[in-house]
C-alpha positions as CSV (number, residue, x, y, z in Angstrom):
1,M,-109.3,65.3,49.7
2,K,-109.6,68.9,50.4
3,P,-107.3,70.2,53.0
4,P,-109.4,71.0,55.9
5,S,-108.7,74.7,55.2
6,E,-110.2,74.8,51.9
7,A,-113.0,72.7,52.4
8,A,-113.7,75.3,56.0
9,L,-113.8,78.2,53.6
10,D,-115.8,76.3,50.8
11,A,-118.6,75.2,53.8
12,F,-118.4,79.7,54.6
13,L,-118.8,81.1,51.6
14,S,-122.0,78.3,50.6
15,L,-123.3,79.3,54.0
16,V,-123.1,83.0,53.8
17,A,-124.1,83.1,50.1
18,D,-127.3,81.1,51.1
19,K,-128.0,82.6,55.2
20,G,-126.2,85.4,55.1
21,F,-123.7,86.3,57.1
22,A,-124.9,87.0,60.6
23,A,-126.8,83.9,60.4
24,V,-123.3,81.8,60.2
25,T,-122.4,80.4,63.2
26,L,-118.9,78.4,63.4
27,R,-120.7,75.2,64.6
28,D,-122.8,75.7,61.1
29,V,-119.4,76.3,59.3
30,A,-117.4,73.0,61.1
31,S,-120.6,70.6,60.5
32,A,-121.1,71.7,56.5
33,A,-117.1,70.8,56.1
34,G,-117.2,67.6,58.2
35,L,-115.2,69.5,60.9
36,G,-114.9,68.6,64.4
37,L,-115.8,72.6,66.4
38,A,-112.4,72.5,68.2
39,D,-110.8,71.5,64.4
40,L,-112.0,74.6,62.4
41,Y,-111.2,77.1,65.7
42,R,-107.6,76.0,65.2
43,L,-107.8,77.0,61.5
44,Y,-110.3,80.0,62.1
45,P,-111.3,81.0,65.3
46,D,-114.0,83.4,64.2
47,K,-115.7,84.6,61.0
48,V,-113.6,87.5,60.3
49,A,-110.4,85.0,60.3
50,L,-112.5,82.8,57.8
51,V,-113.1,86.5,55.6
52,G,-109.1,87.1,56.2
53,G,-108.6,83.6,55.0
54,F,-110.9,83.8,51.7
55,L,-109.5,87.0,50.7
56,A,-105.6,85.2,51.3
57,R,-106.9,82.5,48.8
58,I,-107.9,85.3,45.8
59,D,-105.0,87.0,46.1
60,G,-102.9,83.6,45.8
61,E,-104.9,83.1,43.0
62,V,-103.8,86.6,41.6
63,L,-100.3,86.5,42.8
64,G,-99.8,83.1,41.2
65,R,-100.3,84.5,37.2
66,V,-98.3,87.7,38.1
67,P,-95.3,87.2,35.2
68,A,-91.8,87.1,36.6
69,E,-91.0,89.8,34.5
70,T,-92.4,93.0,34.4
71,D,-93.4,94.3,30.8
72,P,-91.1,97.8,30.7
73,E,-93.7,99.7,28.3
74,E,-96.5,99.0,30.3
75,T,-97.0,101.7,33.3
76,A,-97.8,101.1,37.0
77,R,-101.7,102.3,36.1
78,D,-102.1,99.8,33.1
79,R,-100.0,96.4,35.6
80,L,-102.6,97.6,38.4
81,F,-105.7,97.8,36.1
82,D,-104.6,94.3,35.2
83,I,-104.1,92.6,37.9
84,L,-107.3,94.1,39.4
85,M,-109.3,92.7,36.8
86,Q,-107.7,89.4,37.1
87,R,-108.9,89.6,41.6
88,Y,-112.2,90.9,40.1
89,D,-112.6,87.5,37.5
90,A,-111.0,85.1,40.6
91,L,-114.0,86.7,42.9
92,R,-116.9,86.9,40.2
93,P,-117.5,82.8,40.9
94,H,-118.1,84.1,44.8
95,R,-120.1,87.0,44.5
96,P,-123.6,86.3,46.5
97,A,-121.2,85.3,50.0
98,L,-119.0,88.8,48.5
99,G,-122.7,90.5,48.5
100,A,-123.9,89.1,52.1
101,I,-120.9,90.1,53.7
102,R,-120.9,93.8,52.5
103,R,-124.2,94.1,53.7
104,A,-123.3,92.7,56.9
105,A,-120.3,95.2,57.1
106,T,-122.0,98.2,56.5
107,S,-124.9,97.6,59.0
108,D,-122.2,96.2,61.3
109,P,-119.2,99.0,62.0
110,L,-118.0,96.7,64.0
111,L,-117.2,94.2,61.2
112,A,-116.5,96.5,58.9
113,L,-113.4,97.5,61.0
114,A,-112.7,94.2,62.7
115,L,-112.6,93.2,58.3
116,G,-110.2,96.3,57.7
117,P,-107.0,94.8,58.1
118,A,-107.3,91.9,55.8
119,L,-109.1,94.4,53.4
120,R,-105.5,96.5,53.4
121,R,-103.0,93.4,53.1
122,S,-105.1,92.6,50.3
123,M,-105.0,95.9,48.8
124,A,-101.1,96.1,49.3
125,A,-100.5,92.1,47.7
126,M,-101.9,94.1,44.5
127,L,-100.0,96.9,44.4
128,E,-96.6,95.1,44.7
129,A,-98.1,92.9,42.2
130,S,-97.9,95.4,40.2
131,G,-94.9,96.6,41.0
132,L,-96.2,99.5,43.6
133,P,-94.3,99.4,46.8
134,S,-96.7,99.3,50.1
135,E,-94.5,100.2,52.2
136,G,-94.3,103.0,54.7
137,L,-96.3,106.7,55.0
138,P,-96.7,106.5,50.6
139,G,-97.7,102.6,50.9
140,A,-100.3,103.4,53.5
141,L,-101.4,106.4,51.2
142,R,-101.7,104.2,48.2
143,Q,-103.6,101.1,50.3
144,N,-105.5,104.2,51.2
145,G,-106.4,104.7,47.2
146,L,-106.4,101.4,46.5
147,L,-109.3,100.8,48.7
148,A,-111.2,103.7,48.1
149,I,-111.3,102.5,44.7
150,D,-112.3,99.4,44.9
151,Y,-115.3,100.1,47.1
152,T,-116.7,102.4,44.0
153,V,-115.6,99.6,41.6
154,S,-116.9,96.5,43.3
155,R,-120.6,98.2,43.8
156,V,-120.4,98.0,39.7
157,F,-118.8,94.5,40.0
158,D,-121.7,93.3,42.1
159,R,-124.1,94.2,39.3
160,D,-121.8,93.4,36.6
161,E,-123.2,91.1,34.3
162,T,-121.6,90.7,31.2
163,V,-119.6,88.1,29.9
164,D,-116.2,89.7,30.3
165,L,-117.5,92.5,32.8
166,S,-116.9,95.3,30.8
167,K,-119.1,97.3,33.3
168,T,-116.4,96.8,35.7
169,M,-113.1,97.3,33.9
170,A,-115.2,100.8,32.4
171,A,-115.7,101.4,36.4
172,L,-112.0,100.5,37.1
173,D,-110.1,102.6,34.5
174,G,-112.1,105.9,34.7
175,R,-110.9,105.6,38.9
176,L,-107.3,104.6,38.1
177,K,-107.5,107.8,35.5
178,S,-108.6,109.8,37.8
179,A,-106.4,108.7,40.9
180,E,-103.4,109.5,38.4
181,K,-104.0,113.0,37.5
182,W,-105.2,113.6,41.1
183,S,-101.4,112.2,42.2
184,Q,-99.3,114.5,39.2
185,I,-101.7,117.2,40.7
186,V,-100.8,117.1,44.3
187,D,-97.0,115.7,43.2
188,K,-96.2,119.1,42.4
189,Y,-97.2,121.0,45.7
190,I,-96.5,117.7,48.4
191,K,-93.7,115.3,48.6
192,V,-93.7,113.0,50.9
193,A,-90.6,112.3,52.4
194,E,-89.4,109.5,54.3
195,P,-86.5,109.4,57.3
196,G,-83.2,109.2,55.8
197,T,-84.1,110.7,52.6
198,R,-84.8,112.9,50.1
199,A,-88.6,113.5,49.0
200,G,-90.5,110.7,47.5
201,G,-92.8,110.4,44.6
202,P,-96.6,110.4,44.0
203,V,-98.7,108.1,46.4
204,S,-101.6,107.6,44.1
205,P,-102.3,103.9,44.2
206,A,-101.7,104.8,40.0
207,A,-98.3,106.2,40.1
């Protein structure tokens, strides 16, 4: 038997995929998950929390596959590419629900703003899994860059029906290469210095 938190997430994703984000209520989720409304509220007080819980679950799956030791032959971009493709692979069964959430956020700026922290935490987790710092000003810039990459690549991912997600891979590879080139150019002129340190390194999500 699934824990109530997992049952609630599964019910939420199924309902959103079927009815759309706006049409789903907490009462609907509680009923579908076999929970009392108060029990659901203690776990997830609103639908934004449910989306955050879903993203955290996906991130946990991806982080659980990260090897304890990194391959010294791999570049940061290589590691980030592998991590993000694992994330897209984990998200693949949930594309109908993801599409519904994205459409709702596109038409509702307040919802998009509310989902921002959960998305940033997800991007930070992917950076850390790749061995790239996600804190401080350089980390914030990396998070922003990775959010922009994910936003673009996700549009390809949504329509990618290839068995190996080859279209998504190509889009991600191209975006990460562009980010790496941007970082190399900018780093010649701009050095980001944190308090008490000398100038920092590149701030691209791929470097």
